[in-house]
C-alpha positions, 0 to 999 in steps of 0.5 A: 307352413312347413314345420321342421322338428327340432332335430331336423332344423338343428341338423340343418343349422349345424350343417350350414355352420360347418359349410360356412366355416369351411368356406371362410377358414382360410380367410379367418386363419390369415386374419388371425396371422395378420396376413392379407390375400389380394384375391380371396379377402375381397368378399370380406372387405369390399362387401364388409360382411364378416364370416359370422354373417355366413354362419347364421342359418335361416329357414326363409319364409313359410317355415316354422321351427318346432321347439325353437322358442326355448333356444337362443334363436328366440333372441334373434331379430326378425323371429316371432313365436309360431302357432303353439308359442313353442315354435319360431318362424321368421317375421316376414311381415315385419321385415317386408314392412320395415325394409320395403324400399330395400326389398323393392330395390333389390327385387328390381335389380335382380329381376332386371338382370334375370330378364335381360340377355347376357353380354359377353364382350367386356373381357374383364377390361374393367380391371384394366381401366382401373389402372389405365395411365396411372402409376399408383394402383389400388393393389400392391401387385405388379402388372403382368405387362407393365404399365405401358403394356397394360395401357396398350391393351386398353387402347386396343379394345372397346370398353363396354362396362355396364356396372356402376360399382366397377365403372366408378373405379375407372381412372379419369383417362379411362372414363370417356373411353367406356361405351356408356356412362353407368350411374347408381340411378341407372343400375337396374336399367343396365344390370345384365347377367353376363357382368361378373360384378353383377354376379358377385352382387347376388351374394350382397342381395342375399345378405341384405334380404337377411332372414327371408333367404334360406341358408343354402341359398346364401352360401351358394351365392357366396360360393358363386361370388368367390368363383367369380372373384377368382376369374375376375383377378385371373383376367386382370392386368395384375400378376397374381401367380404367387397367389394361385391365379394363373393368368387368363390373358384376355389380350390374346384370342385364346385368352378371350375365348377362355374368359367367355367360356368361364364367364358363361358358366358363371352367368348361368349359375347367377341366373339360377340364384336370382330365380331362387332369390325371387322365389324366396321373396314370393314365399315371404310375401305369400306368408305375409298376405295369408297372415294379414 
C-alpha cells in the first residue's frame, strides 16, 4: 500500500482539477451561452458524462491518502478509512463485489481489443453510411459532396464497420452493405483497436470503473477520445470547416493515406491506455485479495 501525505495527494487532486477544467473550458463556456458545437460537444452528449465527472480525482487501488478522513472526500462513495482511521483509501473490495458484472464486461471488451490485430481499412465510412440515401440527417451541417456525391462514395467502397454503436446508426439502405452485422452481444468478439469508436470508448470504460482508475488515466482517455472525435468528423461527409475541421477527403487516395496515418497513431495510444486500465484492475484485485 502506497501512502500519500496530505500535501502530496492534495497537490495531485488540484493539478487534476486544473487539467480537467482546461479540457472542458470551451464546452462549459458554450453551454453557458446556449451554443452548441457539432464536434466537441459530442463527448458530453453521447456519453452523457458531465465535466464534473472529470474533475474528481481518484488515486486508484493500492493507495492510502493520509489525513483524508477529515476532508470532504470522506463523504464520497467508495471510500473507507485506512489503517490509522485518519486516512482514506478506495474501497476496491466493495466496488469489485457490487460491480462484478460491469467490471467483467469492461475487462472482456478491453482485453479483446488489446489482444486483437488492428484493422485500418474502414476509412471512417461509418459516418457516410449514417447518411446514405437519406435526406434528413442527424447533424444540421451541410454535406461536403452533397447527397448524391456522398451516396456515390458509399457505393464505390466496401463497408467494414466492426463497432455496434456506430453500425446501429446506419441507414436502412446501408445496413446490408456492411461486411458483417455487429450486435451488442458480439461486441467483445468484434472489438478491434483500429476502430475509432472503440478508441473513444476507452474513456467510457475509465468512467465506468470509477474510483479504481487513477485520475491521470481518466484524463488521458478523455484527451484521446477528443482527438479521435476530431479525426472522425474531419473524415466524415459533413463540411465542418466553419468549426475548425479541415476535411480529410477519404474519397481520394491522399485522403485515405492521411486517415490511416492518423488512425494508426490513435490506435497505438488507445492500446497503451487499455494496458493501463487492465493494470489498474489488477492492482485493485490484488489489494482486495490481500485484505480478504
